[in-house]
C-alpha positions in Angstrom: 42.8 86.1 116.8 39.4 88.4 116.1 40.3 91.2 114.2 39.6 94.8 115.5 36.2 95.6 113.6 37.5 98.7 111.1 35.5 101.7 113.0 37.4 101.5 115.8 40.5 102.1 114.0 38.9 105.6 113.6 37.6 105.9 117.7 40.3 105.1 119.4 41.4 107.0 122.7 44.0 110.3 123.2 47.1 110.1 124.9 49.7 111.9 125.5 52.6 111.5 123.2 51.4 110.5 120.8 50.1 111.6 117.0 47.2 111.5 116.1 45.6 111.7 112.3 42.5 114.2 112.4 40.2 114.7 109.9 35.9 115.0 109.3 33.9 116.5 106.9 30.6 118.1 106.1 27.7 116.1 106.7 25.9 114.5 104.0 28.8 116.3 102.1 28.2 119.6 102.3 30.4 122.9 102.3 32.0 123.5 105.6 34.0 126.6 104.6 33.0 129.3 102.2 35.3 131.8 102.4 38.2 132.5 104.1 36.9 134.4 106.9 35.0 130.2 108.3 38.7 129.1 107.5 39.7 131.6 110.2 37.6 131.1 112.3 37.7 127.6 112.1 41.5 128.1 112.6 41.3 130.4 115.4 38.6 128.2 117.4 41.4 124.9 117.5 43.6 127.5 118.6 41.6 128.5 121.2 40.3 125.0 122.7 43.5 122.6 121.4 46.7 124.4 122.5 47.1 124.2 125.7 47.1 120.6 125.0 47.9 119.0 121.8 51.1 120.7 119.4 49.5 121.0 116.0 52.2 119.4 113.8 50.3 120.3 110.1 46.9 120.4 108.9 44.7 121.4 105.5 41.3 123.1 104.8 39.2 121.9 101.7 35.8 123.5 101.0 33.7 120.4 102.3 36.4 118.5 104.7 39.9 119.1 106.8 42.4 117.0 107.6 44.5 117.8 110.9 47.4 115.6 112.3 48.9 116.0 115.8 50.5 115.2 119.0 49.0 115.5 122.7 51.2 117.1 125.0 52.9 115.2 127.2 52.5 117.9 130.4 48.8 119.5 130.8 50.1 121.3 133.8 47.0 122.9 135.4 45.5 124.2 132.0 42.6 121.7 132.8 40.9 124.2 135.1 40.9 126.8 132.7 38.3 125.2 131.1 34.2 125.1 132.1 32.9 121.9 133.8 36.2 119.8 133.1 36.1 118.3 136.0 32.6 117.2 136.1 33.0 116.1 132.7 35.7 113.8 133.4 33.2 112.1 136.7 31.2 111.6 134.6 33.0 109.5 131.9 34.5 107.8 134.4 31.4 106.4 136.0 30.6 104.7 132.1 34.3 104.6 130.8 37.7 103.1 131.7 39.1 105.7 129.6 42.7 107.4 130.6 41.7 111.5 131.9 43.9 112.4 128.7 42.3 110.8 126.3 38.4 112.8 128.2 39.4 116.0 128.2 41.1 116.1 124.4 37.9 114.1 123.0 35.8 116.6 124.9 37.9 119.8 124.3 37.7 118.5 120.4 33.7 118.1 120.8 33.8 121.9 122.4 35.8 123.5 119.1 33.6 121.4 116.8 30.1 122.7 118.8 31.6 126.4 119.0 32.1 126.3 114.7 29.1 124.7 113.9 27.0 127.5 116.1 28.9 130.2 114.1 28.4 128.2 110.8 25.0 128.1 111.2 24.2 131.3 112.6 26.2 133.1 109.8 24.2 130.9 107.3 21.1 130.8 109.1 20.9 127.3 108.6 20.0 124.2 111.2 21.0 120.7 112.0 24.2 118.8 112.1 27.1 121.0 110.0 29.8 118.0 110.4 29.4 113.8 110.2 28.9 112.4 113.2 32.0 111.5 115.4 35.2 113.1 113.8 38.1 110.5 112.8 41.1 109.7 114.8 43.8 106.9 113.7 47.1 106.7 115.8 49.9 107.1 113.7 52.0 104.4 115.5 55.4 104.9 113.6 57.5 107.9 112.5 57.1 107.1 109.3 53.6 106.4 108.9 53.6 110.4 110.9 55.1 111.4 107.8 52.9 110.3 105.0 50.2 111.3 106.7 51.9 114.4 106.6 53.0 114.7 103.2 49.0 112.9 102.5 47.5 116.0 104.2 49.7 118.4 102.6 48.9 117.0 98.4 45.3 116.3 99.2 43.6 119.4 97.8 46.0 118.4 94.5 44.9 114.8 95.0 41.2 116.5 94.6 42.3 119.3 92.1 41.9 122.3 94.0 44.8 123.4 92.6 47.9 122.4 90.4 50.7 122.3 92.9 50.2 121.8 96.6 52.6 124.4 97.8 50.9 127.2 96.8 47.5 126.1 98.9 46.7 129.1 101.5 44.7 126.9 103.7 47.9 124.1 104.0 50.6 125.0 106.2 53.2 123.5 104.2 54.0 127.3 103.1 54.6 127.6 107.1 58.0 125.3 107.0 59.4 127.1 103.9 60.6 129.5 106.2 63.0 127.6 108.3 62.9 130.0 111.6 59.8 127.9 112.2 61.3 124.6 112.7 62.5 125.9 116.0 58.6 125.5 117.2 57.5 122.5 118.9 55.8 121.5 116.0 59.0 122.6 113.4 61.0 120.5 116.0 58.9 117.6 114.8 60.0 118.0 111.3 63.3 118.3 111.9 62.7 114.2 113.4 61.1 113.5 110.3 62.4 115.2 107.3 65.8 117.0 108.7 65.5 120.1 107.1 63.5 121.5 104.1 65.7 120.1 101.8 64.7 116.9 103.5 60.9 117.8 103.4 60.9 118.7 99.8 62.3 115.8 98.8 60.4 113.4 100.4 57.1 115.0 99.4 58.4 114.8 95.6 59.0 111.0 95.9 55.0 110.2 96.2 52.6 111.0 93.5 48.6 111.6 94.1 47.9 108.3 93.6 51.0 106.7 95.9 48.7 106.2 98.9 47.7 103.4 101.3 46.3 105.7 104.4 43.8 104.7 106.1 40.5 106.8 105.4 36.6 106.2 106.4 
């Protein structure tokens, strides 16, 4: 059987109930977050565009790239109607593609999210052109073990890149959020419970791996 080209693994459709590793970097490696305000604007826009449809399990922001681990919700309800021209977008894609409706919705909202942040950034710093590398990457996480490994990789990423000596101290990671057990009652916290059981289990799993111990699919 002919093997699927590697690049196809980075552009899989978004399906309800599935988990994904979403990431991208600055175009030609450029900085995409110059200060804490930029990072907060990015997170605010992420929440605005995706919260009705997506659970952000964890994420980390570095100066020139980001990693987000998310799960598509199983029930979209009537939330689609809140977004301008979404029906029109769906009809257009249906004419040229067999993709599921939820995949079209998620892809379009993420596109709008990235465009919105890029417009903010370019306006703030008086620059033009593409802020992000063309086409964000997303990898379907096919098992709990794969999801767990990508979460740990995401948290340790700042240490892997040498930004901090201890990833636990990095402000722009969600790792520290899970130190507070009250956050384990949220939708993302319940996913963490199924993977790590509790905070002690999460700590142990994060300590098992070192910064060279990865086979995460990255391009």
